[in-house]
BAPA-836582 format. One record per residue (C-alpha): residue number from 1; residue in three letters; x, y, z. Coordinates in Angstrom, 2 decimals, always signed. Each point is the difference from the previous one (the first is absolute). Example, Ala and Ser with C-alpha at 12.3 -4.5 7.8 and 13.67 -1.06 7.14 Angstrom:
BEGIN
1/ala/+12.30/-4.50/+7.80
2/ser/+1.37/+3.44/-0.66
//
This chain:
BEGIN
1/met/+43.33/+83.41/+107.07
2/asn/+1.06/-3.31/+1.53
3/lys/+3.67/+1.01/-0.26
4/leu/-0.74/+3.25/+1.85
5/ser/-1.61/-2.06/+2.76
6/val/+3.16/-2.10/+0.22
7/glu/+2.10/+3.16/+0.28
8/tyr/-2.33/+1.27/+2.72
9/phe/+0.41/-3.12/+2.14
10/lys/+3.77/-0.08/-0.52
11/ala/+0.27/+3.66/+0.96
12/lys/-2.17/-0.65/+3.04
13/arg/+2.28/-2.83/+1.12
14/thr/+3.16/+2.10/-0.38
15/tyr/-1.55/+3.08/+1.70
16/ser/+0.68/+2.07/-3.12
17/tyr/-2.74/+2.46/+0.95
18/val/+1.50/+0.82/+3.38
19/gly/+3.18/+1.57/-1.35
20/ile/-1.59/+2.23/-2.61
21/gly/-2.87/+0.85/+2.35
22/met/+2.48/+1.20/+2.63
23/ile/+1.85/+2.09/-2.58
24/tyr/-3.20/+1.71/-1.17
25/leu/-0.97/+0.58/+3.63
26/leu/+3.38/+1.63/+0.59
27/leu/-0.43/+2.04/-3.19
28/ser/-3.37/+1.30/+1.15
29/thr/+1.19/+0.67/+3.54
30/trp/+3.07/+1.92/-1.19
31/leu/-2.07/+2.12/-2.39
32/phe/-2.66/+0.85/+2.57
33/met/+2.53/+0.68/+2.76
34/ala/+1.98/+2.27/-2.34
35/leu/-3.08/+2.10/-0.72
36/arg/-2.17/-0.18/+3.11
37/gln/+1.85/+2.74/+1.90
38/asp/-0.89/+2.63/-2.61
39/ala/-3.07/+1.82/+1.23
40/tyr/-0.55/+1.54/-3.44
41/leu/+1.13/-2.58/-2.50
42/glu/+0.32/+1.26/-3.57
43/ala/-0.79/-2.05/-3.07
44/gly/+3.54/+0.38/-1.37
45/glu/+1.57/-1.37/+3.17
46/phe/-2.36/-2.96/+0.03
47/ile/+0.63/-0.86/-3.66
48/tyr/+3.76/+0.34/+0.35
49/thr/+0.19/-2.13/+3.15
50/ser/-2.32/-2.74/-1.28
51/phe/+1.96/-0.41/-3.24
52/met/+3.36/+0.13/+1.78
53/ile/-0.78/-2.56/+2.68
54/ser/-1.71/-2.29/-2.53
55/gly/+3.11/+0.14/-2.16
56/phe/+2.09/-0.94/+3.02
57/phe/-2.07/-3.02/+1.03
58/leu/-1.27/-1.52/-3.26
59/pro/+3.33/-1.55/-1.12
60/ile/+0.37/-1.68/+3.40
61/ala/-3.62/-1.14/+0.09
62/met/+0.04/-1.52/-3.50
63/ser/+3.36/-1.71/+0.50
64/val/-1.29/-1.60/+3.22
65/leu/-3.23/-1.07/-1.70
66/cys/+1.76/-1.60/-3.00
67/ser/+2.60/-1.66/+2.20
68/arg/-2.63/-1.57/+2.24
69/leu/-2.07/-1.23/-2.95
70/thr/+2.96/-1.95/-1.40
71/ser/+1.66/-1.11/+3.25
72/his/-2.05/-3.21/+0.13
73/glu/+1.12/-1.06/-3.48
74/his/+3.66/+0.64/+0.73
75/ala/-0.06/-1.63/+3.45
76/gly/-1.51/-3.25/-1.26
77/ser/+1.44/-0.03/-3.53
78/thr/-3.61/+0.23/-1.11
79/phe/+0.89/+1.56/-3.36
80/ser/+1.21/-3.39/-1.27
81/leu/-3.14/-1.70/+1.33
82/leu/-2.27/+2.53/-1.68
83/lys/+1.85/-0.38/-3.29
84/ser/-0.38/-3.77/+0.17
85/ser/-3.76/+0.49/+0.30
86/gly/-0.06/+1.79/-3.35
87/leu/+0.24/+3.62/+1.11
88/thr/+2.64/+2.28/-1.48
89/ile/+2.04/+2.63/+1.79
90/gly/-1.80/+2.63/-2.07
91/gln/-3.40/-1.24/+1.19
92/ile/+1.07/-0.11/+3.64
93/tyr/+1.44/+3.48/-0.32
94/arg/-3.21/+1.40/-1.53
95/trp/-2.21/-1.40/+2.76
96/lys/+2.27/+1.27/+2.74
97/val/+0.24/+3.46/-1.58
98/leu/-3.80/+0.12/-0.32
99/tyr/-0.47/-1.07/+3.62
100/ala/+2.57/+2.54/+1.19
101/his/-1.90/+2.69/-1.92
102/leu/-3.24/-0.98/+1.74
103/ile/+1.59/+0.23/+3.45
104/ala/+1.68/+3.32/-0.82
105/ser/-3.27/+1.43/-1.37
106/val/-1.83/-0.89/+3.21
107/met/+2.75/+1.57/+2.13
108/asn/+0.17/+3.10/-2.20
109/gly/-3.78/+0.32/+0.16
110/leu/-0.02/-0.16/+3.79
111/phe/+2.85/+2.51/+0.14
112/leu/-1.89/+2.33/-2.34
113/ile/-3.14/-0.18/+2.16
114/gly/+2.11/+0.81/+3.06
115/cys/+1.55/+3.00/-1.76
116/ile/-3.42/+1.32/-1.06
117/met/-1.40/-0.34/+3.52
118/phe/+3.07/+1.65/+1.53
119/ser/-0.05/+2.91/-2.46
120/leu/-3.67/+0.62/+0.72
121/ser/+0.65/-0.07/+3.74
122/lys/+2.66/+2.70/-0.49
123/gly/-2.23/+2.13/-2.20
124/val/+2.00/-0.62/-3.17
125/ala/-2.45/-0.14/-2.89
126/leu/+1.52/-1.74/-3.01
127/ser/-1.92/-0.74/-3.17
128/ser/-1.13/-3.45/-1.11
129/ala/+2.29/+0.45/-3.02
130/tyr/+3.01/+0.34/+2.32
131/trp/-0.87/-3.16/+1.92
132/leu/-0.43/-1.89/-3.27
133/tyr/+3.36/+1.35/-1.15
134/phe/+1.69/-1.03/+3.26
135/trp/-1.54/-3.49/-0.17
136/cys/+1.13/-0.45/-3.62
137/ala/+3.50/+1.14/+0.98
138/ile/+0.49/-2.43/+2.89
139/glu/-1.66/-2.85/-1.94
140/leu/+2.24/+0.42/-3.04
141/val/+3.18/+0.42/+2.01
142/ser/-0.93/-3.02/+2.12
143/gly/-0.49/-1.95/-3.23
144/val/+3.43/+0.93/-1.29
145/phe/+1.58/-1.07/+3.29
146/ile/-1.93/-3.28/-0.01
147/val/+1.26/-1.13/-3.41
148/ile/+3.56/+1.02/+0.91
149/tyr/+0.13/-1.57/+3.46
150/met/-1.97/-3.09/-1.02
151/ser/+2.58/-0.64/-2.74
152/leu/+2.81/+0.38/+2.53
153/ser/-1.87/-2.28/+2.42
154/phe/-0.17/-2.70/-2.68
155/tyr/+3.64/+0.38/-0.98
156/phe/+1.59/+0.09/+3.46
157/ser/-0.66/-2.75/+2.50
158/asn/+1.54/+2.23/+2.68
159/gln/-2.88/+2.37/+0.65
160/met/+2.20/+2.37/+2.01
161/ile/+1.26/+1.25/-3.36
162/val/-3.55/+0.94/-0.95
163/leu/-0.66/+1.72/+3.33
164/gly/+3.33/+1.79/-0.25
165/ser/-0.90/+1.26/-3.47
166/gly/-3.23/+1.39/+1.44
167/leu/+1.91/+1.95/+2.62
168/leu/+2.50/+1.17/-2.60
169/gly/-2.85/+1.16/-2.21
170/thr/-1.31/+2.15/+2.83
171/phe/+3.29/+1.85/+0.26
172/val/+0.22/+0.35/-3.78
173/gly/-3.38/+1.72/+0.15
174/leu/+1.17/+2.34/+2.75
175/met/+3.05/+0.95/-2.07
176/ser/-2.02/+0.70/-3.15
177/phe/-1.24/+3.48/+0.87
178/asn/+2.65/+1.70/-2.11
179/ile/-1.01/-2.01/-3.06
180/pro/-2.27/+1.88/-2.46
181/ser/-3.62/-0.97/+0.51
182/asn/-0.43/-1.26/-3.56
183/met/+2.86/-2.46/+0.58
184/gln/-1.41/-1.12/+3.36
185/leu/-2.94/-1.53/-1.84
186/phe/+2.32/-2.61/-1.53
187/ile/+1.75/-0.97/+3.26
188/pro/-2.26/-2.31/+2.06
189/trp/+1.26/+1.21/+3.37
190/ala/-0.43/+3.65/-0.99
191/met/-3.37/-0.29/-1.74
192/leu/-2.12/+1.30/+2.87
193/gln/+2.15/+3.12/+0.21
194/gly/-0.49/+0.50/-3.73
195/leu/-3.75/-0.50/+0.32
196/met/-0.35/+2.38/+2.93
197/pro/-2.29/+2.89/-1.10
198/met/+2.27/+2.62/+1.50
199/lys/+2.73/+2.37/-1.05
200/met/+2.90/+0.59/+2.39
201/ser/+2.39/+2.92/-0.15
202/his/+2.98/+0.85/+2.19
203/leu/-0.10/+3.08/+2.18
204/glu/+2.94/+1.29/+2.03
205/glu/-0.64/-2.18/+3.05
206/ser/-2.97/-2.15/-0.95
207/phe/-2.13/-1.43/-2.79
208/asn/-3.02/+1.56/-1.62
209/val/-2.65/-2.63/-0.82
210/glu/-2.75/+0.82/-2.46
211/val/-2.91/-2.30/-0.85
212/thr/-0.41/-0.44/-3.76
213/asp/-2.71/-1.43/-2.21
214/leu/-0.29/-3.78/-0.21
215/asn/+2.11/-1.22/-2.91
216/trp/-1.80/-3.07/-1.32
217/leu/+2.54/-0.29/-2.81
218/asn/+2.56/-1.00/+2.63
219/ile/-2.35/-2.76/+1.16
220/ile/-0.21/-1.26/-3.59
221/ile/+3.81/+0.09/-0.32
222/val/+0.47/-2.02/+3.19
223/ala/-2.67/-2.44/-1.17
224/gly/+2.00/-0.45/-3.19
225/val/+3.20/-0.60/+1.95
226/tyr/-1.84/-2.55/+2.14
227/ile/-1.19/-1.87/-3.09
228/val/+3.46/-0.03/-1.60
229/val/+1.75/-1.15/+3.20
230/gly/-2.68/-2.62/+0.60
231/val/+0.23/-1.42/-3.55
232/val/+3.81/-0.11/+0.05
233/leu/+0.20/-1.74/+3.37
234/his/-2.75/-2.41/-1.00
235/gln/+2.06/-1.01/-3.03
236/val/+2.95/-0.59/+2.32
237/met/-2.17/-2.31/+2.09
238/ile/-1.09/-1.92/-3.11
239/lys/+3.63/-0.51/-1.00
240/gly/+0.62/-1.32/+3.51
241/asp/-1.88/-3.13/-1.05
242/asp/+2.73/-0.73/-2.53
243/asn/+3.16/+0.67/+2.00
244/glu/-1.47/-0.86/+3.44
245/ile/+1.73/+2.88/+1.73
246/phe/-2.84/+0.21/+2.52
247/ile/+0.16/-3.56/+1.27
//
């Protein structure tokens, strides 16, 4: 718990909360502005828009968060100092990933509350099961992004590479619509599209969007991918203690 307190004070000093807070504020504003003009908002439109805009912003938000949480260590060569105090790269990585998860969970929770309040104000009644499904989806996808971008933030001292990868991930997600949904579940930047409880079909001049049942098996699959990616990248961090590629 003491290490989390240290991360809190370091993040406070580097204004790490400001960047991700602004991104989530922009995410919420964009979603509500996109839907507020519809006098009779349908559940399908709300679900589609909330998943789409979340998929657009989450890679950027998590890359900014991870970059800010490691910027202090890179700027002051603090990695070497921490190692001299007996900490390993693997330990530092685990604490930063855990702290990033806590911040992301708080932001995702606030975003979820905002979505629920907005949907109720528009007369869109969605079940508690749907909101649980949506929360699980954004939490798991955020987790996958955290372990990926935190690893990149450790590896590259130039944090613009990490931020650039977040922007690139956003466009990868936008280009993933033609990928089969079962394959989207294994591509981090396309996961939210794969988890979306909707079926889309092409009409002559438009799309037909149909709300489907919640597929909890897809949540389990993404959770499995998250665990595998997290374990693999954690092992990479542990090996970093030997070859010192992160110093």
